[in-house]
C-alpha positions in Angstrom: -117.5 -79.4 142.3 -117.2 -82.3 140.0 -120.0 -84.6 139.3 -118.5 -87.3 137.5 -118.0 -90.3 138.7 -116.2 -93.6 137.7 -117.6 -96.4 139.2 -115.2 -99.3 140.1 -117.8 -102.1 141.4 -120.5 -102.8 139.0 -122.0 -106.2 138.0 -123.8 -106.2 134.7 -126.0 -109.5 133.9 -127.6 -111.4 130.9 -129.0 -114.6 132.4 -130.8 -115.5 128.9 -126.7 -116.1 128.1 -124.8 -116.5 131.0 -124.7 -119.6 133.6 -124.4 -117.5 136.7 -125.7 -120.5 139.1 -124.9 -118.9 142.3 -127.6 -116.5 141.5 -130.7 -118.8 139.7 -129.3 -122.0 140.7 -131.5 -124.6 143.5 -130.2 -121.8 146.3 -130.1 -118.5 144.7 -129.3 -116.1 147.8 -132.4 -114.6 149.8 -131.7 -111.0 149.3 -135.2 -108.9 149.4 -135.4 -107.4 145.8 -133.8 -110.5 144.5 -136.5 -109.9 141.3 -135.0 -106.5 141.0 -131.8 -107.3 141.3 -131.8 -109.9 138.5 -133.3 -107.5 136.5 -131.0 -107.1 132.8 -130.1 -103.4 132.7 -128.5 -101.7 129.9 -125.5 -99.0 130.8 -128.1 -95.9 129.0 -130.0 -96.7 132.0 -127.7 -97.1 135.0 -126.2 -93.6 133.2 -130.2 -92.6 133.8 -130.6 -93.4 137.1 -128.5 -91.3 138.4 -128.0 -87.3 138.7 -124.1 -87.6 139.3 -122.4 -88.1 135.4 -121.1 -92.1 135.7 -118.5 -91.5 132.7 -116.5 -95.0 133.4 -117.2 -98.3 135.1 -115.1 -101.9 136.6 -117.1 -104.2 135.7 -116.6 -107.0 138.6 -117.3 -111.1 137.4 -120.6 -112.3 138.5 -120.2 -115.8 137.7 -121.6 -115.3 133.4 -119.3 -118.7 132.9 -116.6 -120.1 135.6 -115.8 -122.5 133.2 -115.0 -120.1 130.2 -114.1 -116.8 132.0 -113.7 -115.3 128.8 -117.1 -115.4 127.9 -118.4 -112.8 130.0 -115.5 -110.4 129.0 -117.0 -110.8 125.3 -120.5 -111.1 125.9 -119.0 -107.4 128.1 -118.1 -106.1 124.6 -121.1 -106.5 123.0 -123.2 -105.2 125.9 -121.0 -102.1 126.7 -121.4 -99.6 124.2 -120.6 -96.1 125.1 -119.3 -96.0 128.5 -115.3 -96.7 128.9 -114.4 -100.0 131.2 -112.4 -102.0 132.6 -113.0 -106.2 133.6 -112.1 -108.1 136.4 -112.5 -111.8 135.2 -112.6 -114.9 137.3 -109.4 -117.6 137.5 -109.2 -119.7 141.0 -106.0 -118.2 142.9 -104.9 -121.8 144.7 -104.7 -124.2 142.2 -100.9 -125.3 140.4 -98.9 -123.1 138.0 -99.5 -124.6 135.3 -103.2 -124.4 135.5 -103.8 -121.3 136.3 -101.3 -119.7 133.6 -103.0 -121.7 130.8 -106.1 -120.3 132.7 -104.9 -116.6 132.3 -104.1 -116.8 128.9 -106.8 -118.1 127.9 -108.7 -114.6 129.7 -106.2 -112.5 127.1 -108.7 -109.6 126.2 -108.5 -105.5 125.4 -110.7 -104.9 128.7 -108.8 -107.5 131.5 -107.7 -105.4 134.0 -107.2 -108.2 137.2 -108.6 -111.4 139.0 -111.3 -112.1 141.0 -111.8 -115.1 143.3 -114.0 -114.7 146.3 -112.5 -116.3 149.4 -115.3 -114.8 151.9 -115.6 -117.3 155.4 -115.0 -120.5 155.4 -113.7 -120.5 151.4 -110.5 -117.8 152.7 -108.9 -121.0 154.1 -107.4 -121.0 149.8 -105.8 -118.1 151.0 -103.5 -119.8 152.3 -102.6 -122.4 149.5 -98.9 -122.8 148.5 -99.7 -122.3 144.7 -101.4 -118.6 145.7 -98.1 -116.7 145.8 -96.9 -118.4 142.2 -100.5 -117.0 141.0 -100.2 -113.7 142.8 -96.7 -113.2 141.2 -97.9 -114.5 137.6 -100.4 -111.4 138.3 -97.9 -109.1 139.3 -96.0 -110.3 136.2 -98.8 -109.3 133.6 -99.5 -106.0 135.5 -102.7 -107.3 136.6 -104.4 -106.8 139.5 -106.0 -109.0 142.7 -109.3 -108.2 143.3 -109.1 -109.6 147.4 -112.9 -110.0 148.6 -112.3 -111.9 152.2 -112.8 -111.2 155.9 -110.2 -108.5 157.3 -111.7 -109.4 160.5 -109.8 -113.1 159.8 -106.7 -112.2 161.7 -105.2 -115.2 160.0 -105.7 -114.3 156.6 -104.8 -111.0 156.9 -102.1 -111.7 158.0 -101.1 -113.7 154.9 -102.6 -111.1 152.1 -100.7 -108.9 154.4 -97.6 -111.3 153.3 -98.5 -111.4 149.7 -98.2 -107.7 149.5 -94.9 -107.8 151.2 -93.8 -110.4 149.0 -95.0 -109.0 145.8 -94.3 -105.1 145.7 -95.2 -105.2 142.1 -98.5 -106.6 142.8 -101.6 -104.5 142.9 -104.4 -105.5 145.8 -107.3 -103.8 146.0 -109.6 -104.8 148.6 -113.9 -105.5 147.7 -116.1 -103.9 149.9 -114.4 -102.4 152.8 -113.0 -106.0 154.0 -116.6 -107.0 155.2 -116.7 -105.8 158.4 -118.7 -107.1 161.4 -116.5 -107.1 164.1 -115.1 -103.9 164.2 -112.6 -103.9 167.1 -110.6 -107.6 164.5 -111.2 -105.4 161.4 -109.9 -102.5 162.4 -106.9 -104.5 163.6 -106.8 -105.8 160.0 -107.3 -102.3 158.5 -104.0 -101.0 160.1 -102.3 -104.0 159.6 -102.9 -104.3 156.2 -102.6 -100.3 155.6 -99.1 -100.4 156.1 -98.5 -101.5 152.4 -98.7 -99.4 149.5 -99.7 -102.2 146.9 -102.8 -102.5 148.8 -106.2 -100.3 148.2 -109.8 -100.9 149.3 -113.1 -99.6 147.8 -115.9 -98.5 150.1 -118.6 -100.8 148.9 -121.3 -104.2 150.1 -122.7 -102.7 153.1 -126.1 -103.6 152.1 -124.5 -107.4 152.8 -123.4 -106.5 156.4 -125.6 -105.7 159.5 -124.1 -102.4 159.9 -126.4 -99.3 161.0 -125.1 -96.0 158.6 -123.4 -94.3 162.0 -120.9 -97.6 161.9 -120.4 -97.6 158.0 -119.0 -94.1 159.0 -117.1 -95.0 161.6 -115.9 -97.5 159.3 -115.1 -94.9 156.6 -113.3 -92.8 159.1 -111.3 -95.4 160.3 -110.3 -96.2 156.6 -109.8 -92.6 155.7 -107.4 -92.6 158.5 -105.3 -95.6 157.9 -105.7 -96.3 154.0 -105.6 -91.7 153.5 -107.0 -90.2 150.2 -105.6 -91.9 147.4 -105.9 -95.2 148.4 -109.7 -95.6 149.0 -112.2 -96.1 146.2 -116.5 -95.3 146.6 -118.7 -98.3 144.5 -121.7 -99.3 144.0 -121.7 -102.7 143.7 -124.5 -102.7 141.6 -127.4 -103.9 141.4 -126.5 -106.0 144.5 -126.7 -102.6 146.1 -130.7 -102.8 145.6 -130.9 -105.0 148.9 -131.1 -101.9 150.8 -131.5 -98.6 148.7 -131.4 -96.8 144.7 -127.9 -96.7 142.8 -128.4 -92.6 142.7 -129.2 -92.7 146.7 -126.5 -94.8 147.2 -123.9 -92.5 145.9 -125.2 -89.2 147.6 -125.2 -91.4 151.0 -121.4 -91.9 149.6 -120.9 -87.6 148.8 -121.9 -87.1 152.1 -119.0 -88.9 154.1 -116.4 -86.3 152.3 -115.4 -83.2 154.4 -114.8 -81.7 151.5 -114.9 -81.5 147.5 -111.1 -82.4 147.2 -111.6 -85.4 149.1 -115.1 -86.3 147.1 -113.3 -85.6 143.7 -110.7 -88.1 144.7 -112.6 -91.2 146.0 -116.0 -91.0 143.5 -113.6 -90.2 140.5 -109.2 -89.5 140.7 -108.3 -93.1 142.9 -110.8 -95.0 140.1 -109.0 -93.7 137.0 -105.5 -94.1 138.4 -106.0 -97.5 139.7 -107.9 -99.6 136.2 -107.4 -96.9 134.3 -110.8 -96.4 132.5 
C-alpha cells in the first residue's frame, strides 16, 4: 500500500508580508487554536508533521493580497522550494468580462491552475450574476479550474452551478470542502444533481468548520462516493485551518480509515489530485 499523498487544499500564511485582512483585521474568525493556525509554517515542517509521504500540494488562495493576488503566487515560489505544487489564485467571479480578463492576465504564473472566489452564505448570490458565465468561459478557454466554495444545500445556487457545468463542458469545476454540508437532506439532493456532470469533482475536507459528528462525516463520504465515484473525489486537509479540531497527521489517518481498500485510498489521496492538478 502506498503512503504517498498529494494534498490538494493547503494554505501557507506569511502575516509579515501579506495582508490577510480576514485573519488579522478587526474581526478575525472566532476559531479555537487561532494563534496556532496563524503561525508561519515551512514546507519542511509540514512534511515532517505526518508519517504519510507528502510529495506534492495545491495551495489555495488565502487572502495574501486580494488587490494584487499575483503577489501571493510570487511569494509561494520563494517559500516552496522542494515540493512540487500548483496554486489556485483569486479573481472576483461576478465582475464584467473586461475586468475579469484584465485581472486574469495579471495572474500569469507557472504555478497557476485555477481561480477561487468564495461564495458561501449570502455571498452565493454573486454566482447568479449574468457576468459569471463569461468569467467561467474564460477560465475554460485558459484551461484553468473554477474552485467553487458554496453551500450545496442552497438549491438555487446548486442548480446554477449545474447549469454552468452543462453549458461549459470544457470547464473543470472542483467543489471545496464537500460543499459545506449542514442540512444533510438538502445537501444530498444537491450532490445528486451536481454529480450528474462529469466536469465536476469534489474535495473531502473542511469538516472542522462544520457541526457534524464523525459518524455524519462518514455518511457524507459514503454518499459522495456513491454518487461522484472513485475518480472524482479528493481527500484534502485545509491545513492549517484543520487544526481547529485535529492535527495534520491525525486528519490524514481519519481520511484513510474511510477507505475500504488500498485502491480507493490511492486514488483519493494521490492519483485523483495528480490527475486534476497535474502536480
